[in-house]
PAMIGU-73458 format. One line per 10 residues: their letters; for each residue x, y, z of C-alpha. Coordinates in nm, 2 decimals. Layout:
# PAMIGU-73458
A) X/Y/Z; ...;
# end
This chain:
# PAMIGU-73458
MRTLWIAAAL) 0.00/0.00/-0.01; 0.28/0.24/0.08; 0.44/0.18/-0.25; 0.12/0.25/-0.42; 0.09/0.58/-0.25; 0.44/0.68/-0.33; 0.37/0.59/-0.69; 0.06/0.79/-0.70; 0.24/1.10/-0.54; 0.53/1.06/-0.82;
LCASAQAAEP) 0.25/1.04/-1.10; 0.09/1.36/-0.96; 0.41/1.54/-0.94; 0.51/1.45/-1.28; 0.17/1.55/-1.41; 0.20/1.90/-1.25; 0.56/1.95/-1.38; 0.43/1.86/-1.73; 0.18/2.14/-1.72; 0.33/2.46/-1.88;
QPLSLTQLYD) 0.38/2.74/-1.62; 0.41/3.10/-1.69; 0.76/3.22/-1.71; 0.87/3.50/-1.50; 1.12/3.77/-1.59; 1.38/3.65/-1.34; 1.35/3.29/-1.47; 1.41/3.42/-1.81; 1.72/3.60/-1.71; 1.85/3.30/-1.52;
ASRLNDPVMR) 1.81/3.08/-1.82; 1.95/3.33/-2.06; 2.26/3.39/-1.84; 2.34/3.01/-1.92; 2.21/2.97/-2.26; 2.21/3.31/-2.44; 2.44/3.26/-2.74; 2.56/3.63/-2.72; 2.63/3.58/-2.34; 2.82/3.26/-2.42;
SADFAHRASQ) 3.04/3.44/-2.65; 3.11/3.71/-2.41; 3.21/3.44/-2.14; 3.46/3.29/-2.39; 3.59/3.63/-2.49; 3.64/3.73/-2.12; 3.83/3.41/-2.05; 4.06/3.49/-2.35; 4.12/3.85/-2.24; 4.23/3.73/-1.88;
NEEAIGFGGL) 4.56/3.60/-2.06; 4.66/3.92/-2.22; 4.86/4.07/-1.94; 5.05/3.73/-1.89; 5.13/3.74/-2.27; 5.27/4.09/-2.26; 5.46/4.02/-1.94; 5.61/3.72/-2.09; 5.83/3.94/-2.32; 6.00/4.10/-2.03;
LPQVSLSSRY) 6.11/3.76/-1.89; 6.41/3.55/-2.01; 6.36/3.38/-2.35; 6.51/3.03/-2.37; 6.54/2.83/-2.68; 6.70/2.49/-2.77; 6.79/2.42/-3.15; 6.95/2.12/-3.30; 7.07/2.00/-3.64; 7.13/1.64/-3.73;
GRSGRTDGGS) 7.24/1.53/-4.08; 7.52/1.49/-4.33; 7.73/1.74/-4.50; 8.00/1.74/-4.78; 8.20/1.95/-5.03; 8.17/1.98/-5.40; 8.48/2.04/-5.58; 8.49/2.17/-5.93; 8.72/1.94/-6.17; 8.91/2.03/-6.47;
DSEFVNSDDY) 8.61/1.96/-6.68; 8.41/2.21/-6.48; 8.17/1.95/-6.35; 8.08/1.93/-5.98; 8.14/1.61/-5.79; 8.05/1.52/-5.44; 8.32/1.45/-5.22; 8.42/1.41/-4.85; 8.06/1.32/-4.73; 8.05/1.32/-4.34;
QSNSMALVAQ) 7.82/1.33/-4.05; 7.75/1.69/-3.90; 7.54/1.74/-3.58; 7.48/2.05/-3.37; 7.29/2.17/-3.06; 7.27/2.50/-2.90; 7.10/2.64/-2.59; 7.04/3.01/-2.61; 6.90/3.22/-2.31; 6.83/3.61/-2.36;
QPIYDKGRWA) 6.71/3.87/-2.11; 6.60/4.19/-2.23; 6.75/4.48/-2.04; 6.64/4.78/-2.23; 6.34/4.72/-2.48; 6.08/5.00/-2.51; 5.88/4.77/-2.75; 5.85/4.49/-2.50; 5.76/4.72/-2.23; 5.48/4.88/-2.44;
AYQEGKARGS) 5.37/4.53/-2.54; 5.32/4.45/-2.16; 5.13/4.78/-2.11; 4.91/4.69/-2.41; 4.85/4.35/-2.25; 4.73/4.51/-1.93; 4.51/4.75/-2.11; 4.37/4.46/-2.33; 4.29/4.27/-2.02; 4.12/4.57/-1.86;
LGESQYDVAN) 3.93/4.61/-2.18; 3.81/4.25/-2.16; 3.69/4.31/-1.81; 3.49/4.61/-1.91; 3.35/4.45/-2.23; 3.24/4.16/-2.01; 3.06/4.41/-1.78; 2.88/4.55/-2.09; 2.77/4.22/-2.19; 2.64/4.15/-1.84;
QSLFDRVSKA) 2.45/4.45/-1.83; 2.32/4.43/-2.18; 2.18/4.10/-2.11; 1.94/4.26/-1.85; 1.83/4.50/-2.13; 1.78/4.25/-2.40; 1.60/3.99/-2.18; 1.37/4.26/-2.04; 1.28/4.41/-2.39; 1.22/4.07/-2.54;
YFVVARLENE) 0.99/3.97/-2.23; 0.81/4.30/-2.26; 0.74/4.25/-2.62; 0.56/3.91/-2.54; 0.38/4.09/-2.25; 0.26/4.37/-2.46; 0.12/4.12/-2.71; -0.06/3.91/-2.43; -0.20/4.22/-2.29; -0.35/4.31/-2.62;
LKLIGQQKAA) -0.48/3.97/-2.68; -0.65/3.97/-2.33; -0.82/4.30/-2.39; -0.92/4.20/-2.74; -1.06/3.88/-2.59; -1.26/4.09/-2.35; -1.38/4.32/-2.62; -1.47/4.05/-2.85; -1.69/3.89/-2.58; -1.85/4.23/-2.52;
ISGLLEQTKR) -1.92/4.29/-2.88; -2.05/3.94/-2.93; -2.30/3.99/-2.65; -2.40/4.32/-2.78; -2.45/4.18/-3.14; -2.67/3.90/-2.99; -2.87/4.13/-2.79; -2.91/4.38/-3.11; -3.02/4.08/-3.32; -3.29/3.97/-3.06;
LYAAGQGAVT) -3.42/4.33/-3.04; -3.44/4.35/-3.41; -3.63/4.02/-3.43; -3.86/4.16/-3.18; -3.93/4.47/-3.41; -3.69/4.71/-3.22; -3.37/4.88/-3.34; -3.24/4.88/-3.69; -3.05/4.66/-3.92; -2.77/4.91/-3.93;
DIDEAQARLD) -2.71/4.83/-3.55; -2.66/4.47/-3.64; -2.42/4.57/-3.93; -2.22/4.81/-3.71; -2.17/4.55/-3.43; -2.08/4.27/-3.69; -1.81/4.51/-3.86; -1.66/4.59/-3.52; -1.66/4.21/-3.42; -1.49/4.13/-3.77;
LVQAQEAENQ) -1.22/4.41/-3.70; -1.15/4.29/-3.36; -1.10/3.92/-3.48; -0.86/4.03/-3.76; -0.66/4.21/-3.50; -0.66/3.91/-3.29; -0.54/3.69/-3.55; -0.24/3.93/-3.63; -0.15/3.95/-3.25; -0.16/3.57/-3.23;
ANRVAALRTL) 0.08/3.53/-3.50; 0.32/3.81/-3.36; 0.29/3.62/-3.01; 0.41/3.30/-3.16; 0.71/3.47/-3.31; 0.80/3.66/-3.00; 0.77/3.34/-2.78; 1.00/3.18/-3.02; 1.26/3.46/-2.96; 1.23/3.41/-2.58;
AGRGGLPVFE) 1.28/3.03/-2.61; 1.59/3.09/-2.82; 1.73/3.34/-2.58; 1.67/3.13/-2.27; 1.71/2.79/-2.43; 1.40/2.65/-2.29; 1.04/2.62/-2.42; 0.81/2.92/-2.34; 0.43/2.90/-2.37; 0.33/3.22/-2.17;
VTPMQEAPPA) 0.46/3.47/-1.95; 0.36/3.59/-1.61; 0.04/3.81/-1.65; 0.09/4.17/-1.60; -0.08/4.38/-1.34; -0.29/4.65/-1.48; -0.26/4.89/-1.20; 0.05/5.12/-1.20; 0.28/5.13/-0.89; 0.17/5.34/-0.59;
STPLEPQHSL) 0.47/5.57/-0.62; 0.75/5.62/-0.87; 1.01/5.35/-0.89; 1.30/5.59/-0.84; 1.41/5.72/-0.52; 1.29/6.07/-0.46; 1.64/6.19/-0.35; 1.80/6.06/-0.67; 1.76/6.35/-0.91; 1.88/6.36/-1.27;
EYWANLARNA) 2.22/6.49/-1.17; 2.26/6.19/-0.94; 2.22/5.94/-1.22; 2.43/6.16/-1.47; 2.72/6.15/-1.23; 2.67/5.78/-1.17; 2.69/5.72/-1.55; 3.01/5.92/-1.58; 3.18/5.73/-1.31; 3.02/5.36/-1.33;
SPELTARAAQ) 2.89/5.32/-1.71; 3.02/5.00/-1.84; 3.02/5.14/-2.19; 3.21/5.44/-2.10; 3.48/5.24/-1.90; 3.51/5.02/-2.22; 3.58/5.32/-2.43; 3.84/5.45/-2.18; 4.00/5.11/-2.19; 4.01/5.13/-2.57;
VRVAEAQAES) 4.19/5.45/-2.54; 4.45/5.30/-2.32; 4.50/5.02/-2.57; 4.56/5.28/-2.85; 4.80/5.46/-2.63; 5.00/5.15/-2.58; 4.99/5.06/-2.94; 5.12/5.40/-3.03; 5.40/5.36/-2.78; 5.49/5.03/-2.92;
QRAGHYPTLS) 5.53/5.17/-3.27; 5.74/5.46/-3.14; 5.96/5.20/-2.99; 6.07/5.10/-3.32; 6.30/5.42/-3.33; 6.48/5.31/-3.02; 6.76/5.06/-2.97; 6.74/4.74/-2.77; 6.99/4.60/-2.52; 6.97/4.24/-2.38;
LTTQLSRREN) 7.19/3.98/-2.20; 7.26/3.69/-2.42; 7.40/3.36/-2.32; 7.46/3.04/-2.54; 7.59/2.68/-2.49; 7.65/2.49/-2.81; 7.79/2.14/-2.90; 7.90/2.04/-3.25; 8.00/1.69/-3.37; 8.16/1.65/-3.70;
SQYQDLSPRQ) 8.30/1.31/-3.81; 8.52/1.48/-4.07; 8.75/1.57/-3.81; 8.76/1.22/-3.63; 9.15/1.23/-3.59; 9.13/1.57/-3.43; 8.82/1.63/-3.21; 8.50/1.51/-3.34; 8.31/1.70/-3.07; 8.34/2.07/-2.98;
DSYYVGLSLD) 8.16/2.26/-2.70; 8.17/2.61/-2.66; 7.98/2.89/-2.46; 7.92/3.27/-2.51; 7.81/3.54/-2.25; 7.76/3.89/-2.36; 7.55/4.19/-2.43; 7.35/4.23/-2.76; 7.28/4.58/-2.89; 7.04/4.64/-3.18;
IPLYRGGSTS) 7.03/5.00/-3.31; 6.77/5.04/-3.57; 6.89/5.27/-3.87; 6.65/5.26/-4.15; 6.35/5.03/-4.24; 6.22/5.18/-4.55; 6.00/5.44/-4.36; 5.76/5.17/-4.22; 5.83/5.27/-3.86; 5.74/5.63/-3.92;
ASVRKATANL) 5.44/5.53/-4.11; 5.33/5.29/-3.85; 5.38/5.57/-3.58; 5.15/5.80/-3.78; 4.89/5.53/-3.81; 4.89/5.44/-3.43; 4.87/5.83/-3.36; 4.57/5.86/-3.57; 4.40/5.54/-3.43; 4.46/5.69/-3.08;
AGAQADYDAE) 4.29/6.02/-3.17; 4.00/5.82/-3.30; 3.97/5.63/-2.98; 3.96/5.95/-2.79; 3.70/6.10/-3.03; 3.48/5.78/-2.97; 3.52/5.83/-2.59; 3.41/6.18/-2.62; 3.11/6.07/-2.84; 3.01/5.79/-2.60;
RQQLAEDVET) 3.02/6.03/-2.31; 2.78/6.28/-2.48; 2.56/6.01/-2.60; 2.54/5.86/-2.26; 2.44/6.17/-2.10; 2.16/6.22/-2.35; 2.05/5.86/-2.31; 2.05/5.88/-1.92; 1.83/6.19/-1.93; 1.59/6.03/-2.17;
DYMGVVAGFA) 1.57/5.72/-1.95; 1.53/5.93/-1.64; 1.25/6.13/-1.80; 1.09/5.82/-1.94; 1.05/5.68/-1.58; 0.94/6.00/-1.43; 0.70/6.10/-1.71; 0.59/5.74/-1.75; 0.49/5.71/-1.40; 0.28/6.04/-1.43;
KCKALQRAVE) 0.13/5.92/-1.76; 0.04/5.59/-1.59; -0.15/5.77/-1.33; -0.33/6.00/-1.57; -0.43/5.68/-1.78; -0.55/5.51/-1.48; -0.79/5.79/-1.42; -0.89/5.78/-1.79; -0.96/5.41/-1.75; -1.20/5.48/-1.46;
SNQRALTSTE) -1.37/5.77/-1.65; -1.44/5.55/-1.95; -1.57/5.28/-1.76; -1.82/5.51/-1.60; -1.90/5.65/-1.95; -1.95/5.29/-2.09; -2.18/5.22/-1.79; -2.38/5.54/-1.86; -2.40/5.47/-2.23; -2.53/5.11/-2.16;
KGYQGGVRST) -2.81/5.25/-1.93; -2.89/5.51/-2.20; -2.92/5.23/-2.46; -3.17/5.04/-2.22; -3.36/5.37/-2.19; -3.37/5.41/-2.56; -3.16/5.73/-2.58; -2.84/5.57/-2.69; -2.76/5.35/-2.99; -2.56/5.04/-3.05;
VDILDAQQRL) -2.28/5.25/-3.21; -2.26/5.47/-2.89; -2.20/5.15/-2.70; -1.93/5.04/-2.94; -1.76/5.36/-2.93; -1.76/5.37/-2.56; -1.62/5.01/-2.55; -1.34/5.11/-2.80; -1.24/5.41/-2.60; -1.22/5.20/-2.27;
FEARRDLLNS) -1.01/4.94/-2.45; -0.78/5.19/-2.58; -0.74/5.35/-2.25; -0.66/5.03/-2.08; -0.41/4.92/-2.35; -0.25/5.26/-2.32; -0.22/5.22/-1.95; -0.04/4.89/-2.00; 0.17/5.00/-2.26; 0.28/5.31/-2.06;
KLDMLTSYVS) 0.37/5.10/-1.77; 0.58/4.87/-2.00; 0.75/5.18/-2.14; 0.83/5.31/-1.78; 0.97/4.98/-1.67; 1.19/4.97/-1.99; 1.32/5.30/-1.92; 1.38/5.19/-1.56; 1.58/4.90/-1.66; 1.77/5.09/-1.92;
LHVRTGQMDR) 1.86/5.37/-1.67; 2.02/5.10/-1.45; 2.19/4.92/-1.74; 2.34/5.25/-1.86; 2.47/5.35/-1.52; 2.60/5.00/-1.44; 2.37/4.96/-1.14; 2.16/4.67/-1.30; 2.16/4.33/-1.12; 1.93/4.06/-1.03;
GVLEQVQHLF) 1.80/4.25/-0.73; 1.68/4.54/-0.94; 1.53/4.28/-1.20; 1.33/4.14/-0.90; 1.19/4.48/-0.84; 1.09/4.51/-1.20; 0.92/4.17/-1.17; 0.74/4.29/-0.86; 0.64/4.62/-1.03; 0.53/4.41/-1.35;
# end
């Protein structure tokens, strides 16, 4: 009996698990953090960038190499008939161990500085990818929510029009009303059904996008609350100046641009190093075996310790051209940084006003919904009293539908600006996303 109870419990649990559950915004983010192709690419790029500094630093450390040769050698002597003949064929082997330590090399030092800058750039770009994931996930989720809101309101509107159409038909059959009332209601119902079909197709496409981003099947998202939040999502003491300063100091995009400038500076310095001499300490151990000198000494061991100085004199003008190119790239990187800073200030202001004005708009639209609901109730009573027509009811229903739709869309726009504001200032994390889910 106990075994039967366990089997029944497991069967019920599996049946419940098989039922599709609405996907929340945080669940989509958690899945996308692991399965989103863009984020996975950023993960691998970040791992690669963590080796940049070690690569650059390796050029400052001793360079050790071992080389060897194994083979046969010989001479060719010209005879009296000017023909070459092979003579004195013998075995010749050699081995050399060479160690070199740079003492003065501006190029290697610049390469090390570039490696550090590229590592910093990789960290910044990874932060950008992390923040951008919140923005992309939220926008894709809100697209589905917008369509589901539309379908829900269309369903309610279709039910109301269908009821009004049936009532109009009954009244007309009883000798009341006009056939134009039936035609108006039917035309409005056909239009709503066409809108429903279009939104159904768009919803399927949007759900497929979510499924690809999160790597899991998505059938529906969490239903949205129609009522706006009781107060603005932003803290009252956090003004636009606060967010602008935060963006200048903590924006991942701006930090990445600054890292690109440092990379360009290191590259320019590396090219200038081509005009400077290099000095290094060089040591070499070598062994040579030659069977030709079997009677003398078939094996010769030698060593060398000394300084190696390399002074560049002329390389066809390529060094100067490379310096000019790197200098121009540096100026371009600085210009990109300035452009990013200016654009960031504009975007932060747009997002901030989107939250503030969006909240005020939601409150106004909430009052509009309430007013249109009362207007619809009054119109229906007037229709029952014979002073209003079917067209009046249809128009009142349409105005109520549009007000509710605008309220939901304005709320989504406000939440989109709220997420974007935190992303641009580098403040977006899962805790903020949970706040958005709560406001949703």
